[in-house]
C-alpha positions in Angstrom: 18.5 8.3 -14.2 21.1 7.6 -12.5 23.4 10.7 -13.8 20.6 12.7 -13.0 20.8 11.9 -9.3 24.4 11.9 -9.1 24.5 15.8 -10.4 21.9 16.8 -8.1 24.1 14.8 -5.1 27.0 16.4 -6.4 25.5 19.7 -6.1 24.0 19.2 -2.5 27.6 18.9 -1.1 27.2 21.8 1.2 24.1 20.6 2.7 25.6 18.3 5.7 23.3 20.3 8.3 20.4 18.6 6.7 21.9 15.6 8.1 21.7 14.7 12.1 24.7 11.9 13.9 23.4 9.3 15.4 24.7 5.5 15.9 24.4 4.9 11.7 23.4 2.1 9.8 25.7 -0.7 10.6 23.3 -3.6 10.9 21.3 -2.3 7.3 25.0 -3.0 5.3 25.6 -6.0 7.3 21.9 -7.3 6.6 22.9 -6.8 2.4 26.2 -8.2 2.7 25.6 -11.4 5.0 22.3 -12.3 3.8 21.7 -10.3 0.5 18.3 -9.5 1.2 17.1 -6.3 2.8 13.5 -4.9 3.3 13.0 -1.6 3.5 10.2 -0.2 4.8 8.3 3.7 4.0 6.2 5.2 6.4 4.6 8.3 6.3 2.2 10.4 4.8 1.4 11.5 0.7 4.7 12.8 0.0 6.0 9.3 0.5 3.7 8.0 -1.2 4.5 10.0 -3.9 1.7 12.9 -4.9 2.7 15.1 -7.1 5.3 12.6 -9.2 4.6 11.9 -13.1 4.8 8.3 -12.2 5.4 6.5 -9.1 9.1 5.4 -10.2 9.8 9.2 -9.7 9.4 9.5 -6.2 11.9 10.2 -3.4 10.4 6.6 -2.1 10.7 4.5 -5.6 14.4 6.3 -6.1 16.1 5.9 -3.3 14.8 1.9 -3.5 16.3 2.0 -7.0 19.7 3.7 -5.2 19.7 0.2 -3.1 19.0 -1.7 -6.2 21.9 -0.6 -7.7 24.4 -0.2 -4.8 23.4 -3.9 -4.4 22.8 -5.8 -7.3 23.2 -9.2 -5.9 20.6 -8.6 -2.8 17.6 -8.9 -3.0 15.9 -5.5 -1.9 12.0 -5.9 -0.9 9.9 -2.2 -0.7 7.5 -1.8 1.9 5.2 1.0 1.2 3.4 1.6 4.3 2.1 5.9 3.6 -1.0 7.0 3.2 -1.6 10.5 2.1 -3.5 13.3 4.1 -2.3 11.1 7.7 0.3 11.6 10.7 1.8 10.1 13.3 -1.3 9.9 15.0 -2.7 7.7 12.9 0.6 5.8 12.4 0.9 4.5 15.8 -2.4 2.8 15.5 -1.8 1.1 11.2 1.9 0.8 11.8 1.6 -3.0 13.0 -0.7 -3.8 10.6 0.6 -1.8 7.5 4.4 -1.9 8.0 6.0 -3.9 11.1 3.7 -7.2 9.8 6.2 -7.2 6.7 9.3 -7.2 8.9 11.3 -4.1 7.8 15.1 -4.0 8.2 15.2 -0.8 7.4 12.7 1.6 8.2 12.2 5.2 6.8 9.8 7.6 8.7 8.3 10.6 7.6 5.3 12.8 9.2 7.1 16.1 9.7 4.0 17.5 7.2 1.5 16.4 8.3 1.9 16.6 11.8 2.7 20.2 11.5 -0.3 21.3 12.7 -0.5 18.8 15.3 0.0 20.6 19.4 3.4 19.3 20.3 2.4 17.1 23.8 0.4 15.2 21.3 2.2 14.7 18.1 5.6 13.9 20.9 2.8 11.0 22.1 2.2 9.1 18.9 5.2 9.9 17.1 7.8 8.6 20.0 5.2 5.9 19.9 5.5 4.8 16.0 9.8 4.5 16.8 9.4 2.7 20.4 6.8 0.3 18.1 9.0 -0.2 15.7 12.2 -0.7 17.8 10.2 -2.7 19.9 9.4 -5.1 17.1 12.6 -6.2 15.8 15.4 -3.9 17.7 17.9 -4.6 15.0 16.3 -2.7 12.3 17.6 0.7 11.7 15.3 3.9 11.5 15.9 7.0 9.7 13.8 9.7 10.3 13.2 11.9 7.3 11.5 15.6 7.1 9.7 16.9 4.2 8.5 20.5 4.2 5.7 22.8 2.7 5.8 26.4 1.6 4.1 27.1 4.5 7.4 26.3 6.7 9.4 29.1 6.5 11.0 29.0 9.7 14.2 28.1 8.1 14.7 32.0 6.3 15.2 32.5 10.4 17.2 29.8 10.9 15.2 27.7 12.9 13.3 24.8 12.7 9.5 23.7 12.3 7.9 23.4 15.1 6.8 19.7 13.9 10.8 18.8 12.9 12.0 20.5 16.2 9.9 18.4 18.6 10.5 14.4 16.3 14.2 16.0 15.8 14.5 16.2 20.1 12.8 12.5 19.9 15.1 11.0 17.6 18.0 12.6 19.3 16.6 10.5 22.3 17.0 7.2 20.6 20.2 8.3 18.5 18.3 7.9 15.3 20.2 9.8 12.3 17.9 11.7 10.4 17.8 13.7 7.3 16.6 17.0 6.4 15.3 17.3 3.2 12.9 19.7 3.6 15.7 21.9 3.9 17.6 20.7 1.1 14.2 21.8 -1.2 14.6 25.3 0.9 17.8 25.7 0.2 18.0 24.5 -3.5 15.0 27.8 -4.2 17.2 30.1 -1.9 19.8 29.5 -4.5 17.7 30.3 -7.3 17.7 26.4 -8.8 13.9 26.3 -8.7 10.9 28.0 -7.2 7.9 26.7 -5.2 5.8 26.6 -8.1 8.6 24.5 -10.6 9.5 22.2 -7.9 6.2 21.8 -6.5 2.7 21.0 -7.6 0.9 22.9 -4.9 3.7 23.9 -2.5 3.6 20.8 -1.1 3.9 18.0 -3.0 6.6 17.7 -4.8 7.5 17.6 -9.1 10.0 15.3 -10.5 12.7 17.7 -10.2 11.6 18.1 -6.4 11.2 14.4 -5.8 15.1 15.0 -7.2 16.2 16.9 -4.6 14.4 14.7 -2.1 16.0 12.0 -2.9 19.3 13.3 -3.9 19.6 14.1 -0.1 18.8 10.8 0.8 21.4 9.5 -1.0 23.8 11.7 -0.1 23.4 10.6 3.6 23.2 7.0 2.2 26.7 7.3 0.8 27.8 9.2 3.8 26.8 5.8 6.1 28.6 3.7 3.7 31.2 1.2 5.1 29.5 1.0 8.9 30.4 -1.8 11.2 27.6 -3.4 12.7 26.6 -2.2 16.2 24.8 -4.2 18.6 21.2 -3.3 19.0 21.1 -0.7 21.9 18.8 -1.2 25.0 15.6 0.5 24.5 15.3 3.4 27.2 12.4 4.2 29.1 10.0 6.5 26.9 10.9 10.3 26.7 7.4 11.3 27.3 4.7 9.7 29.6 2.0 7.9 28.1 3.5 7.2 24.7 1.0 5.5 22.1 3.0 2.2 22.1 0.3 0.0 23.1 -1.9 0.9 20.3 -4.4 -1.6 18.3 -6.5 -1.5 15.0 -9.3 -4.1 15.2 -11.5 -5.2 12.2 -14.8 -4.0 12.4 -15.8 -6.9 10.8 -15.6 -8.7 14.6 -19.0 -6.2 15.2 -22.2 -8.0 14.7 -24.6 -5.6 14.5 -28.7 -5.3 12.7 -28.7 -3.5 9.8 -25.0 -3.4 9.6 -23.3 -4.9 6.4 -20.1 -6.7 6.3 -18.8 -5.4 2.8 -15.8 -7.0 0.4 -15.1 -3.3 -1.1 -11.8 -1.8 0.6 -12.0 1.2 2.2 -10.6 3.5 -0.5 -8.0 1.3 -0.9 -6.7 1.6 3.0 -8.1 -1.6 4.8 -9.6 -4.7 3.4 -13.0 -4.5 3.9 -15.6 -2.7 5.4 -18.5 -2.6 7.7 -21.5 -0.5 6.3 -25.1 0.8 7.4 -27.1 3.6 5.7 -30.2 3.4 8.0 -30.6 6.5 10.7 -31.4 5.2 13.9 -28.9 1.9 13.4 -26.7 1.2 16.5 -23.4 -1.1 17.3 -21.6 -1.0 20.2 -18.3 -1.9 20.7 -16.8 -3.3 24.2 -12.9 -2.5 24.3 -9.9 -1.7 26.8 -7.4 1.4 27.1 -7.4 5.2 27.5 -8.4 5.9 23.7 -10.3 5.2 21.6 -11.5 6.1 17.6 -12.6 5.0 14.1 -10.6 4.6 10.5 -13.9 5.0 8.4 -14.6 6.4 4.6 -15.5 9.5 3.9 -17.9 9.5 0.7 -20.5 12.2 -1.0 -22.7 10.2 0.7 -21.6 9.7 4.2 -23.7 10.9 6.9 -23.0 12.0 10.4 -23.0 9.4 14.1 -24.6 10.4 17.5 -21.8 8.6 19.9 -21.0 8.1 23.5 -18.7 6.1 25.9 -19.8 5.0 29.0 -23.2 5.9 29.0 -21.9 9.5 28.6 -22.5 12.8 27.3 -23.7 11.7 23.4 -21.7 13.5 20.8 -22.1 13.8 17.1 -19.7 13.7 14.2 -19.7 13.8 10.7 -18.0 11.5 8.5 -18.6 14.3 5.4 -16.3 17.2 4.7 -16.1 19.7 2.0 -13.5 17.0 -0.1 -16.2 14.9 0.0 -17.7 16.8 -2.9 -14.5 15.7 -5.5 -13.1 12.9 -3.7 -14.1 9.5 -1.7 -10.9 8.8 0.9 -10.1 6.2 4.0 -9.8 8.8 6.9 -10.2 8.3 11.0 -11.1 10.4 14.2 -10.1 9.9 17.5 -13.2 10.9 19.7 -11.3 9.9 23.2 -7.8 10.1 24.1 -7.7 10.4 28.0 -10.4 7.7 29.5 -9.3 6.0 32.6 -7.8 2.8 32.4 -9.9 -0.3 32.1 -13.0 -1.6 30.3 -15.3 0.7 28.6 -18.3 0.3 26.4 -18.8 2.8 22.2 -22.0 3.1 21.9 -22.7 4.8 18.3 -26.0 5.3 16.5 -26.4 6.9 12.5 -28.2 10.4 13.2 -31.3 11.2 11.3 -29.6 14.5 10.3 -27.0 14.5 7.7 -24.9 16.9 6.3 -25.8 19.7 3.7 -24.4 18.4 1.4 -24.3 15.5 1.2 -26.3 13.3 -0.8 -26.6 10.2 1.9 -26.7 8.8 5.5 -24.0 5.9 4.7 -21.3 5.1 7.2 -18.6 2.7 6.1 -16.1 1.6 9.0 -12.9 -0.4 8.2 -11.7 -0.8 11.6 -12.0 0.2 15.5 -8.4 1.9 17.1 -7.8 2.2 20.5 -5.0 2.4 23.3 
């Protein structure tokens, strides 16, 4: 593995445009030198999780951690895999504390460009900046590396233009002087140079095969090597947010805190993403949840037997939402919905009821909630 990575790194020598200047990684090297330990957090979607790799050890995340362990054999390197497939920085802002920051990372790689691509720029920026600010507030001495992946749909590189999600996230990274690595551009360039195709380097135009992950990892490692030996600098003061109303004050509240007739607290996980869930499948069953904030949502399970809910906030109009979609025909997964993002500040009450009607192809009316999301 080491030889292969080094050969790929050598072949990427001309890709310096995949890196953006920053305040560097001096605090990471100091932590390794002085404390002989480092906690590395990886926060992102399915590409950071390793979808498409022949086994978890072959994804860019694992290969990057392996490089640290090879480079610093006397240090204790701890990896925190805080990636959740199919989710962007919107859910990331709500789960940042529980999934990432509670593990006290010293270095964090943040990757959401592909899953953020479909979000409007104004919304994407609020959540993406919120993720970065939460990390910086939790540990001002933590280093952050922004990582941009890609997919076949991102053809803007052929026009010499960054994809919109990358451009807006890079603006935020620049504002906080954070380094970035555009592994997606490196993959695109490799394809342009005839070193592979979307079919040979990726599983589906998005998730890399092992060969694609080698390119991703080699690009990250080249970036790390270019920063080796930097002196640590004092953590800068956190500036005012670049955007108004950034999602830096968010919460994920365990649904087990709610007591409601007919709803059961199940020990089963939310498809491995949350340790347990609140469950009911009886149409007409209700629950209420008081909260404070300006936005609200649910972290719930989408399964073959999922139903629909009717919900309202503060006695407002009743709306309907399905916990089932076409992907439930073949899989069960954790997902989330944000139902309100512009509430007036203050106290609010959610009222939720399981609908009598169910999706046509669903086999049931079950609703399984892991947590409530609000800010």
